[in-house]
All heavy atoms as a GROMACS GRO file, in nm:
protein
  362
    1MET      N    1   1.185   0.361   0.642
    1MET     CA    2   1.168   0.240   0.568
    1MET      C    3   1.019   0.215   0.541
    1MET      O    4   0.983   0.163   0.436
    1MET     CB    5   1.227   0.123   0.646
    1MET     CG    6   1.218  -0.005   0.570
    1MET     SD    7   1.362  -0.106   0.577
    1MET     CE    8   1.320  -0.221   0.703
    2ALA      N    9   0.935   0.251   0.635
    2ALA     CA   10   0.791   0.232   0.615
    2ALA      C   11   0.740   0.319   0.501
    2ALA      O   12   0.655   0.276   0.423
    2ALA     CB   13   0.717   0.262   0.743
    3ALA      N   14   0.792   0.441   0.493
    3ALA     CA   15   0.748   0.531   0.387
    3ALA      C   16   0.787   0.476   0.250
    3ALA      O   17   0.710   0.484   0.155
    3ALA     CB   18   0.808   0.670   0.407
    4THR      N   19   0.906   0.418   0.241
    4THR     CA   20   0.950   0.360   0.115
    4THR      C   21   0.862   0.242   0.077
    4THR      O   22   0.821   0.229  -0.039
    4THR     CB   23   1.096   0.312   0.127
    4THR    OG1   24   1.177   0.423   0.167
    4THR    CG2   25   1.146   0.258  -0.004
    5LYS      N   26   0.828   0.158   0.174
    5LYS     CA   27   0.742   0.043   0.146
    5LYS      C   28   0.604   0.090   0.102
    5LYS      O   29   0.545   0.033   0.011
    5LYS     CB   30   0.733  -0.044   0.271
    5LYS     CG   31   0.661  -0.174   0.251
    5LYS     CD   32   0.743  -0.264   0.163
    5LYS     CE   33   0.677  -0.401   0.157
    5LYS     NZ   34   0.740  -0.484   0.058
    6ASP      N   35   0.554   0.195   0.165
    6ASP     CA   36   0.424   0.247   0.127
    6ASP      C   37   0.426   0.305  -0.013
    6ASP      O   38   0.333   0.286  -0.091
    6ASP     CB   39   0.378   0.353   0.228
    6ASP     CG   40   0.238   0.402   0.199
    6ASP    OD1   41   0.151   0.317   0.171
    6ASP    OD2   42   0.215   0.523   0.206
    7MET      N   43   0.534   0.374  -0.048
    7MET     CA   44   0.542   0.433  -0.182
    7MET      C   45   0.556   0.326  -0.290
    7MET      O   46   0.499   0.338  -0.397
    7MET     CB   47   0.662   0.529  -0.190
    7MET     CG   48   0.639   0.660  -0.118
    7MET     SD   49   0.772   0.778  -0.141
    7MET     CE   50   0.896   0.710  -0.033
    8THR      N   51   0.630   0.219  -0.259
    8THR     CA   52   0.649   0.117  -0.362
    8THR      C   53   0.525   0.032  -0.381
    8THR      O   54   0.505  -0.025  -0.487
    8THR     CB   55   0.768   0.024  -0.327
    8THR    OG1   56   0.746  -0.035  -0.200
    8THR    CG2   57   0.897   0.101  -0.327
    9THR      N   58   0.440   0.022  -0.279
    9THR     CA   59   0.315  -0.052  -0.297
    9THR      C   60   0.200   0.039  -0.335
    9THR      O   61   0.108  -0.003  -0.404
    9THR     CB   62   0.277  -0.130  -0.170
    9THR    OG1   63   0.267  -0.039  -0.062
    9THR    CG2   64   0.376  -0.238  -0.139
   10GLY      N   65   0.204   0.164  -0.293
   10GLY     CA   66   0.093   0.257  -0.315
   10GLY      C   67   0.076   0.299  -0.459
   10GLY      O   68  -0.036   0.294  -0.513
   11ALA      N   69   0.183   0.340  -0.522
   11ALA     CA   70   0.173   0.389  -0.660
   11ALA      C   71   0.126   0.281  -0.758
   11ALA      O   72   0.030   0.303  -0.833
   11ALA     CB   73   0.306   0.450  -0.704
   12PRO      N   74   0.188   0.163  -0.756
   12PRO     CA   75   0.138   0.059  -0.847
   12PRO      C   76  -0.005   0.016  -0.815
   12PRO      O   77  -0.084  -0.014  -0.905
   12PRO     CB   78   0.234  -0.058  -0.827
   12PRO     CG   79   0.357   0.003  -0.771
   12PRO     CD   80   0.311   0.121  -0.691
   13ALA      N   81  -0.040   0.013  -0.687
   13ALA     CA   82  -0.176  -0.026  -0.650
   13ALA      C   83  -0.277   0.075  -0.702
   13ALA      O   84  -0.383   0.038  -0.753
   13ALA     CB   85  -0.188  -0.040  -0.498
   14LYS      N   86  -0.245   0.204  -0.691
   14LYS     CA   87  -0.336   0.307  -0.743
   14LYS      C   88  -0.353   0.294  -0.894
   14LYS      O   89  -0.464   0.301  -0.945
   14LYS     CB   90  -0.284   0.446  -0.709
   14LYS     CG   91  -0.312   0.487  -0.568
   14LYS     CD   92  -0.266   0.629  -0.544
   14LYS     CE   93  -0.285   0.667  -0.400
   14LYS     NZ   94  -0.240   0.801  -0.369
   15LEU      N   95  -0.242   0.274  -0.963
   15LEU     CA   96  -0.250   0.257  -1.108
   15LEU      C   97  -0.334   0.135  -1.145
   15LEU      O   98  -0.416   0.141  -1.237
   15LEU     CB   99  -0.110   0.244  -1.168
   15LEU     CG  100  -0.028   0.372  -1.174
   15LEU    CD1  101   0.113   0.341  -1.221
   15LEU    CD2  102  -0.095   0.472  -1.267
   16LEU      N  103  -0.315   0.027  -1.072
   16LEU     CA  104  -0.391  -0.094  -1.101
   16LEU      C  105  -0.540  -0.074  -1.079
   16LEU      O  106  -0.621  -0.107  -1.165
   16LEU     CB  107  -0.340  -0.209  -1.013
   16LEU     CG  108  -0.416  -0.341  -1.027
   16LEU    CD1  109  -0.393  -0.400  -1.165
   16LEU    CD2  110  -0.374  -0.438  -0.920
   17PHE      N  111  -0.577  -0.017  -0.965
   17PHE     CA  112  -0.719  -0.001  -0.934
   17PHE      C  113  -0.786   0.107  -1.018
   17PHE      O  114  -0.900   0.090  -1.061
   17PHE     CB  115  -0.739   0.030  -0.785
   17PHE     CG  116  -0.725  -0.091  -0.698
   17PHE    CD1  117  -0.610  -0.116  -0.626
   17PHE    CD2  118  -0.828  -0.182  -0.689
   17PHE    CE1  119  -0.597  -0.227  -0.547
   17PHE    CE2  120  -0.818  -0.295  -0.609
   17PHE     CZ  121  -0.701  -0.318  -0.538
   18VAL      N  122  -0.716   0.219  -1.041
   18VAL     CA  123  -0.778   0.330  -1.114
   18VAL      C  124  -0.780   0.303  -1.264
   18VAL      O  125  -0.883   0.316  -1.330
   18VAL     CB  126  -0.707   0.463  -1.082
   18VAL    CG1  127  -0.761   0.575  -1.168
   18VAL    CG2  128  -0.724   0.497  -0.934
   19MET      N  129  -0.665   0.264  -1.320
   19MET     CA  130  -0.658   0.247  -1.465
   19MET      C  131  -0.688   0.103  -1.508
   19MET      O  132  -0.757   0.081  -1.607
   19MET     CB  133  -0.520   0.289  -1.515
   19MET     CG  134  -0.489   0.434  -1.492
   19MET     SD  135  -0.325   0.475  -1.549
   19MET     CE  136  -0.366   0.601  -1.666
   20GLY      N  137  -0.635   0.007  -1.434
   20GLY     CA  138  -0.652  -0.134  -1.473
   20GLY      C  139  -0.794  -0.184  -1.455
   20GLY      O  140  -0.851  -0.247  -1.544
   21PHE      N  141  -0.852  -0.156  -1.339
   21PHE     CA  142  -0.988  -0.204  -1.311
   21PHE      C  143  -1.094  -0.098  -1.341
   21PHE      O  144  -1.211  -0.121  -1.318
   21PHE     CB  145  -1.000  -0.248  -1.165
   21PHE     CG  146  -0.912  -0.365  -1.129
   21PHE    CD1  147  -0.849  -0.370  -1.006
   21PHE    CD2  148  -0.892  -0.470  -1.217
   21PHE    CE1  149  -0.769  -0.477  -0.971
   21PHE    CE2  150  -0.812  -0.578  -1.183
   21PHE     CZ  151  -0.750  -0.582  -1.060
   22HIS      N  152  -1.053   0.019  -1.388
   22HIS     CA  153  -1.143   0.129  -1.424
   22HIS      C  154  -1.237   0.167  -1.310
   22HIS      O  155  -1.357   0.184  -1.329
   22HIS     CB  156  -1.225   0.093  -1.549
   22HIS     CG  157  -1.140   0.055  -1.666
   22HIS    ND1  158  -1.067   0.147  -1.738
   22HIS    CD2  159  -1.114  -0.066  -1.722
   22HIS    CE1  160  -1.001   0.086  -1.834
   22HIS    NE2  161  -1.028  -0.044  -1.827
   23LEU      N  162  -1.181   0.179  -1.190
   23LEU     CA  163  -1.263   0.212  -1.073
   23LEU      C  164  -1.270   0.361  -1.044
   23LEU      O  165  -1.346   0.403  -0.959
   23LEU     CB  166  -1.211   0.138  -0.948
   23LEU     CG  167  -1.223  -0.014  -0.952
   23LEU    CD1  168  -1.161  -0.075  -0.829
   23LEU    CD2  169  -1.368  -0.055  -0.965
   24GLY      N  170  -1.189   0.441  -1.112
   24GLY     CA  171  -1.193   0.586  -1.093
   24GLY      C  172  -1.161   0.626  -0.950
   24GLY      O  173  -1.066   0.579  -0.890
   25ILE      N  174  -1.244   0.714  -0.896
   25ILE     CA  175  -1.222   0.766  -0.761
   25ILE      C  176  -1.225   0.653  -0.658
   25ILE      O  177  -1.148   0.653  -0.562
   25ILE     CB  178  -1.327   0.873  -0.725
   25ILE    CG1  179  -1.316   0.993  -0.819
   25ILE    CG2  180  -1.313   0.918  -0.581
   25ILE    CD1  181  -1.187   1.070  -0.810
   26ALA      N  182  -1.314   0.558  -0.676
   26ALA     CA  183  -1.321   0.446  -0.581
   26ALA      C  184  -1.190   0.367  -0.578
   26ALA      O  185  -1.154   0.310  -0.476
   26ALA     CB  186  -1.437   0.355  -0.618
   27GLY      N  187  -1.120   0.367  -0.689
   27GLY     CA  188  -0.992   0.297  -0.695
   27GLY      C  189  -0.884   0.362  -0.613
   27GLY      O  190  -0.784   0.300  -0.579
   28ALA      N  191  -0.907   0.487  -0.578
   28ALA     CA  192  -0.809   0.557  -0.495
   28ALA      C  193  -0.804   0.497  -0.354
   28ALA      O  194  -0.714   0.527  -0.277
   28ALA     CB  195  -0.841   0.705  -0.489
   29ALA      N  196  -0.898   0.412  -0.322
   29ALA     CA  197  -0.896   0.342  -0.194
   29ALA      C  198  -0.776   0.248  -0.185
   29ALA      O  199  -0.746   0.196  -0.078
   29ALA     CB  200  -1.025   0.265  -0.174
   30ALA      N  201  -0.707   0.230  -0.295
   30ALA     CA  202  -0.586   0.149  -0.293
   30ALA      C  203  -0.484   0.206  -0.196
   30ALA      O  204  -0.399   0.132  -0.145
   30ALA     CB  205  -0.526   0.141  -0.433
   31THR      N  206  -0.494   0.335  -0.168
   31THR     CA  207  -0.405   0.396  -0.070
   31THR      C  208  -0.424   0.330   0.066
   31THR      O  209  -0.328   0.301   0.136
   31THR     CB  210  -0.434   0.547  -0.057
   31THR    OG1  211  -0.416   0.605  -0.185
   31THR    CG2  212  -0.343   0.613   0.041
   32LEU      N  213  -0.548   0.304   0.101
   32LEU     CA  214  -0.577   0.236   0.228
   32LEU      C  215  -0.517   0.096   0.230
   32LEU      O  216  -0.461   0.054   0.331
   32LEU     CB  217  -0.728   0.226   0.248
   32LEU     CG  218  -0.792   0.321   0.347
   32LEU    CD1  219  -0.941   0.299   0.351
   32LEU    CD2  220  -0.732   0.314   0.481
   33ILE      N  221  -0.530   0.027   0.121
   33ILE     CA  222  -0.475  -0.108   0.112
   33ILE      C  223  -0.323  -0.103   0.127
   33ILE      O  224  -0.263  -0.182   0.200
   33ILE     CB  225  -0.516  -0.175  -0.020
   33ILE    CG1  226  -0.667  -0.193  -0.024
   33ILE    CG2  227  -0.444  -0.308  -0.041
   33ILE    CD1  228  -0.722  -0.230  -0.160
   34ALA      N  229  -0.259  -0.009   0.057
   34ALA     CA  230  -0.114   0.005   0.064
   34ALA      C  231  -0.068   0.041   0.204
   34ALA      O  232   0.033  -0.010   0.253
   34ALA     CB  233  -0.066   0.110  -0.035
   35GLN      N  234  -0.141   0.127   0.272
   35GLN     CA  235  -0.105   0.162   0.410
   35GLN      C  236  -0.122   0.044   0.503
   35GLN      O  237  -0.044   0.026   0.596
   35GLN     CB  238  -0.187   0.281   0.456
   35GLN     CG  239  -0.143   0.410   0.392
   35GLN     CD  240  -0.227   0.530   0.434
   35GLN    OE1  241  -0.334   0.515   0.492
   35GLN    NE2  242  -0.179   0.648   0.403
   36GLY      N  243  -0.223  -0.038   0.477
   36GLY     CA  244  -0.241  -0.158   0.558
   36GLY      C  245  -0.126  -0.256   0.540
   36GLY      O  246  -0.075  -0.312   0.636
   37ILE      N  247  -0.083  -0.272   0.414
   37ILE     CA  248   0.032  -0.359   0.387
   37ILE      C  249   0.156  -0.305   0.455
   37ILE      O  250   0.233  -0.380   0.516
   37ILE     CB  251   0.054  -0.372   0.234
   37ILE    CG1  252  -0.061  -0.449   0.172
   37ILE    CG2  253   0.188  -0.439   0.203
   37ILE    CD1  254  -0.062  -0.445   0.020
   38SER      N  255   0.175  -0.174   0.449
   38SER     CA  256   0.289  -0.111   0.514
   38SER      C  257   0.286  -0.130   0.665
   38SER      O  258   0.388  -0.158   0.728
   38SER     CB  259   0.292   0.039   0.480
   38SER     OG  260   0.400   0.101   0.543
   39CYS      N  261   0.168  -0.118   0.723
   39CYS     CA  262   0.152  -0.137   0.867
   39CYS      C  263   0.187  -0.279   0.909
   39CYS      O  264   0.260  -0.300   1.006
   39CYS     CB  265   0.009  -0.103   0.907
   39CYS     SG  266  -0.026  -0.126   1.081
   40ILE      N  267   0.138  -0.376   0.833
   40ILE     CA  268   0.168  -0.516   0.863
   40ILE      C  269   0.317  -0.543   0.848
   40ILE      O  270   0.378  -0.610   0.931
   40ILE     CB  271   0.085  -0.609   0.772
   40ILE    CG1  272  -0.063  -0.597   0.810
   40ILE    CG2  273   0.132  -0.753   0.782
   40ILE    CD1  274  -0.157  -0.661   0.711
   41TYR      N  275   0.377  -0.488   0.743
   41TYR     CA  276   0.520  -0.506   0.720
   41TYR      C  277   0.602  -0.450   0.837
   41TYR      O  278   0.693  -0.516   0.886
   41TYR     CB  279   0.560  -0.438   0.588
   41TYR     CG  280   0.708  -0.439   0.563
   41TYR    CD1  281   0.771  -0.554   0.520
   41TYR    CD2  282   0.785  -0.325   0.582
   41TYR    CE1  283   0.907  -0.557   0.498
   41TYR    CE2  284   0.921  -0.326   0.559
   41TYR     CZ  285   0.981  -0.441   0.517
   41TYR     OH  286   1.115  -0.443   0.495
   42CYS      N  287   0.567  -0.330   0.881
   42CYS     CA  288   0.639  -0.269   0.994
   42CYS      C  289   0.622  -0.351   1.121
   42CYS      O  290   0.716  -0.369   1.197
   42CYS     CB  291   0.589  -0.126   1.018
   42CYS     SG  292   0.640  -0.012   0.890
   43PHE      N  293   0.503  -0.401   1.144
   43PHE     CA  294   0.477  -0.483   1.261
   43PHE      C  295   0.564  -0.609   1.258
   43PHE      O  296   0.624  -0.647   1.360
   43PHE     CB  297   0.329  -0.521   1.267
   43PHE     CG  298   0.293  -0.607   1.384
   43PHE    CD1  299   0.286  -0.553   1.513
   43PHE    CD2  300   0.266  -0.741   1.368
   43PHE    CE1  301   0.254  -0.632   1.621
   43PHE    CE2  302   0.234  -0.820   1.474
   43PHE     CZ  303   0.227  -0.766   1.602
   44VAL      N  304   0.572  -0.673   1.142
   44VAL     CA  305   0.653  -0.795   1.129
   44VAL      C  306   0.800  -0.763   1.153
   44VAL      O  307   0.869  -0.837   1.224
   44VAL     CB  308   0.631  -0.860   0.990
   44VAL    CG1  309   0.734  -0.968   0.962
   44VAL    CG2  310   0.491  -0.914   0.978
   45VAL      N  311   0.848  -0.655   1.098
   45VAL     CA  312   0.989  -0.617   1.115
   45VAL      C  313   1.017  -0.586   1.261
   45VAL      O  314   1.119  -0.630   1.316
   45VAL     CB  315   1.024  -0.496   1.025
   45VAL    CG1  316   1.161  -0.439   1.061
   45VAL    CG2  317   1.023  -0.539   0.879
   46LEU      N  318   0.928  -0.514   1.327
   46LEU     CA  319   0.950  -0.481   1.468
   46LEU      C  320   0.946  -0.607   1.556
   46LEU      O  321   1.021  -0.616   1.653
   46LEU     CB  322   0.848  -0.380   1.515
   46LEU     CG  323   0.868  -0.238   1.465
   46LEU    CD1  324   0.753  -0.149   1.507
   46LEU    CD2  325   1.001  -0.181   1.514
   47ARG      N  326   0.860  -0.700   1.523
   47ARG     CA  327   0.854  -0.824   1.602
   47ARG      C  328   0.982  -0.904   1.585
   47ARG      O  329   1.027  -0.970   1.676
   47ARG     CB  330   0.735  -0.909   1.557
   47ARG     CG  331   0.600  -0.849   1.584
   47ARG     CD  332   0.549  -0.878   1.719
   47ARG     NE  333   0.534  -1.023   1.734
   47ARG     CZ  334   0.503  -1.078   1.848
   47ARG    NH1  335   0.482  -1.004   1.952
   47ARG    NH2  336   0.493  -1.208   1.857
   48ARG      N  337   1.042  -0.897   1.467
   48ARG     CA  338   1.165  -0.970   1.439
   48ARG      C  339   1.283  -0.909   1.513
   48ARG      O  340   1.374  -0.979   1.552
   48ARG     CB  341   1.192  -0.969   1.288
   48ARG     CG  342   1.262  -1.094   1.243
   48ARG     CD  343   1.283  -1.095   1.093
   48ARG     NE  344   1.155  -1.102   1.022
   48ARG     CZ  345   1.139  -1.069   0.897
   48ARG    NH1  346   1.241  -1.026   0.826
   48ARG    NH2  347   1.022  -1.079   0.840
   49VAL      N  348   1.283  -0.777   1.532
   49VAL     CA  349   1.393  -0.707   1.599
   49VAL      C  350   1.396  -0.742   1.747
   49VAL      O  351   1.503  -0.765   1.804
   49VAL     CB  352   1.380  -0.554   1.581
   49VAL    CG1  353   1.476  -0.478   1.669
   49VAL    CG2  354   1.402  -0.517   1.436
   50ASN      N  355   1.281  -0.749   1.810
   50ASN     CA  356   1.277  -0.780   1.953
   50ASN      C  357   1.290  -0.926   1.969
   50ASN      O  358   1.316  -1.000   2.036
   50ASN     CB  359   1.146  -0.731   2.015
   50ASN     CG  360   1.140  -0.579   2.013
   50ASN    OD1  361   1.242  -0.514   2.018
   50ASN    ND2  362   1.021  -0.526   2.005
   0.00000   0.00000   0.00000
């Protein structure tokens, strides 16, 4: 589930930063942002399960 969340946030984020904001290689840092969102999402889900 985490991989799916990362893919659904990662691809659009990369497109937004690289093409939308014209950041080029620096825009690829959107991967870090997407992984952070995925990490927070997983943490919230795990806290809800316990």
